[in-house]
N, C-alpha and C positions, 0 to 999 in steps of 0.2 A: 343481818345477826349481830346480834348484842356481842360486847368483847374483840375479841377471837386471840389469835397465832402472831408472836413475832413475826412471822415470814409473811403475814398476812398485812401487815401494817401499809404497805403502797396502795394495797386494795380496800381498805378500811378508812383511809384516808382520803380514795378518790372518791370512795361512795359519802363519807360525810359531806363533800362538796358539791357533790350533786344534788343532794338532800335539802345541802342551805341552800342553793340556787333557784330551784322548785319551790321555795318557800317564798320567795323572794316577790312574786308578782302579787301574793297576797297584799304587799303594803306597799310597794312600789311598782311605778308605772315605767317598770323597763324589761324587755324584749332579750329576755339570755338562750333562747330554746339555741341558738346556735354553739353556745358557750359549752350547755349542757350537752349536745350532739358528741363536739368534740369530746368531752370528757367520759364520756361512755363509751366513744373508741378507746380510748385511751385504759377505760378501766377494764373491756374486754380484750385486749390486749395484753395486760399485765395479769390478769388470771388467768391467762393460757402460757404465758409464762411460768409463772411462779407454782401451777398446777401441772405443767406438763415436766418438771424438774423436781418433783421432792426428794427429799432424802429420806433414808429409811426410817428415822423417828421422825421425822413430819408427816410421815403415810401413821405411823403407832399417834400419834395426834389427832389425825384429821378422824383414824378407827374409833379414838375414843371421846370425839364428839357427845356432850351431853342430849344433845339434838338430831342424831344422827338414829332414823328409823330403825328400830328396833323388828325380832320375828313378828312380833303381836299385828305392827304397824304393816307389815309386807303381808302377812296373812290375810288383814285386812283389804288390802288394793291389788294384791294379786288371784287370791282365792273367792270362788264366785257363792262359797257358803263354808263354813267350819265348824265342827263340832267337839271342843273340848273334852277330851279324855283323861280322867285323873285317878289318880292312888298307885302304889306298884305291889298294893296286894296284899305286902308282906309288912310294911310300920309306918307309913303317913305320902300324901304327895305332897313333890316339893314344887314351888311358883315357879322356883330359878332355870326350868324345862316346863315349856308347855310342851303339849300334844295332842292330837285327834285329828279325825277323818276329815278332809277337804275337799270339794268338789270346785277342779277347773277345769272349766267347760266340760268336754265330756269324760274326762279324764275323776275317779277317786281316787284319790290320794292319801297315804299315811303321812302329815306334817309334825314334825319332831322339832324344837329348837330351844337355847338359850332364849331366857326372857330377863333384861335391866328395867329395872324402875328410872322415871321423870323425876322424881324427888326423892329427898330423904325418908317419908313415910314408903312409898314404895319400893325404892332398892333395900328399903329394911326388910320389907316382906316377901319380897325377891331373892333377899340376900345378895345384890350386886350383879346375880346372872350368875354365881358359882353355886354350882349345883352340891349337895346331896349324896350319898350312896343311895338313897329314896329315889331319884331321881335320874340315876342312869339304868336302875330296874324298872321303872315307871315304863324309862324307851325302852329297855328291854322288852318288857312284856309290851308294847303295842308292835314293835318290831317283828315279833313272832305271828301276831295278831294279821299283819300286812302279809305277812309269808302265806300265811292260813288261807286267806282270802286275796292271795297275789296282786295287792296294792302295790303299786312303786311309793318307796320310801324318799319324803323328801325332806333333809336333814339342815337347818339351819342353824349356823356355829356362830356363837359374839360371847365370848366370855374370856375373864383373866384368868381363868384356871379354877379347877375342882375347888370344894372348899378345906380348907388343911385342920380345920379345929377337932380336938379332942373327940366330941359325938362322930363325926362324922369316922373318924379312924377306927371309933369303937364299932361302927358298924358296917364295919368293911368296905372304905371307901376304895381302895387299891386292888378288891376282890372283884368291885362292882363295875369299876372303868373295862380292868382284864377281861372280865365274862362278855363283856359289849363286842369289843374288840375280837372276841371269839366268834360270836354272836353275827358278828357283820359281815366277817368274814365269809364265812358260810350261808350266808342267808339267802333263800332261792328267791328273789326278788331282786327288780331294777333299785339300787340305790344313788340319789344324786345328791349331793353335800355343797352348801356355798357358804362359805366365810363371808359375812354380812359386816363383819367390824372385826372382832377381838376373835384371833382366834390362839388362845395360852394353853398349850403341854398338855396332859392328858385328861384335863379338863375337857378341852376342846373334841381331843381323837376319840372321846368315849361313846359319839354316837359323828363321828367323821369318818369311817371307814365309808368308800364308797367307787359306786366303777363308775364316775366321773365326779372331780373334785371340781371347784369355783371357787373365786374369789374376785370379791368387788374390788376395785381399780385402787380403791382408798382404804382397806383391811389391811390385816398381818397374820401371819401366821406361823408359832414360836414354840421351840420344846422349852422355853422360858421367856419371861419376859424381861425388857431390857435392863431394868432397874435390879431385876434378882442377878440376871448373868454378871451385870456391874458391882455391884456386892458381893459376890464371891468372886471371881477375877482382880478387880483392884480396890475391893473393900471402900467404895465408894458411887454413892446413886448419883452424883452429876455426868457418871462417865456411862451413865443409857443410850445415848446419842453415838457415841463409839461403841457402845455395845449392841445397838439396834442395827451398824451396818456390818458389822464382823458376823453379828447370826443372821445375814442372810434371810431376810421375813419376809420382805417387799415381794406382792404378786409377780413383777417381771422376772425377778430372782428367781423365785420358785417354780414358777413355769417353765423355764432355762434346766432347770437342777430336772424337770420332771416329774416334783412332790405335786402340781396340780394340772389340773385338763385345760383350764379358759379361764381368760379376766372377763369378766361381765364390767362395761364401762360405765361410769358412774357420772349424772350431770356435773359440767363446769364448777367445783370447786367444793363439791362433796355430794353425797347425796343428801346430807342435811337440808341441801338447799332450795331440792325440788325433792320433796316424795313422789309423784306420780311419774315422772320421770322416771327415778332410779325405780319405780316397780313395774314401770313397764319395759325396762331392760331385763330385770330379772324374771317377769315371764316369758319373754322372747328366750331367754336362754334354757329355762327351763323346760318349754314345747320342743325348743331344738334338742335336748338331749333325751328328754321323754320318748318322741319320736323315734331317734336314734339307736335306743336302748331297747323300744319293744319289740325290732324287727332284728334282734341277736336272741337264739336259740337259749336256753336257759343253761345247758348245760355251759355253751361257750361260754356263756358272762360270765361263770365263775370261774371258768378258765382264764379268762381274761383278765379278772380281777385278780385272783391269784398270781399272775405273772405281774400285773402292773407293782402290787407291791414288794413283789420280789426282787422287782427290777431298781428299786428305791436304794441310792445309796452308793457311795462306793471306797471301795479300798486299794492300797499300794502294800505288797511286800517285798521286802529289801530280801 
């Protein structure tokens, strides 16, 4: 991996030493295999130590890694086939949300997800994964199609938030998200949500109401970005790490609070280090959930979904 985060410096230094030693035999008749093995053991221990004790802010940093697998990567690796469906039949097609019919084994699914870009050109095309109202209306159209044909919905979440531009507001951004929330609450087909990177505010929630909500181990889910929270509370973006801890946005915290139902493990060092292994974990988690939800009668499933969201949150009265 090129570059890296500050907290990864011990890992990057060991990786550099190992690479340097591996190149030595090409120019010197020196056996350094024992030293390489020793450093590899240290590297493995360092990775386990660092990645098992991440702070919420470090989790946010990994969730935003530019080489992290995106929705289309998981579709390619998890699904056997995929046919993209475009347009909201009202205004336009929004590339920030991809959606379509997929096959996973014997199952036919409706897959919906945010999509970011790998480079500047693609990010501009995908609007950095921040959807417009037409993206949410496209998702709504296809969720209703899934309900009609009794197809489970699988939703991949990875967005810093819905696009807040003037055009999006003029076309009813808030209404489009709110309409999706109501529709997903009442949708008569199983819904599985998996947060694969960033889960930012209403932009995430607009396609994230589900019977089972999962998070990858190094993703985050929050009502506001840490930077946005820091700017409001302290008028200082540098307080983002403190805001991340205060917001309780990491998977373990959200699981304890009952916001999510499951944490999907990632390869050591993050999903960006091994796409195939990350995809295998996602596929296993999806298959488990689909099997479990398929055995629940629809009326009971709807009641469970309603109860699930009614129980989220708590308050005290004096």
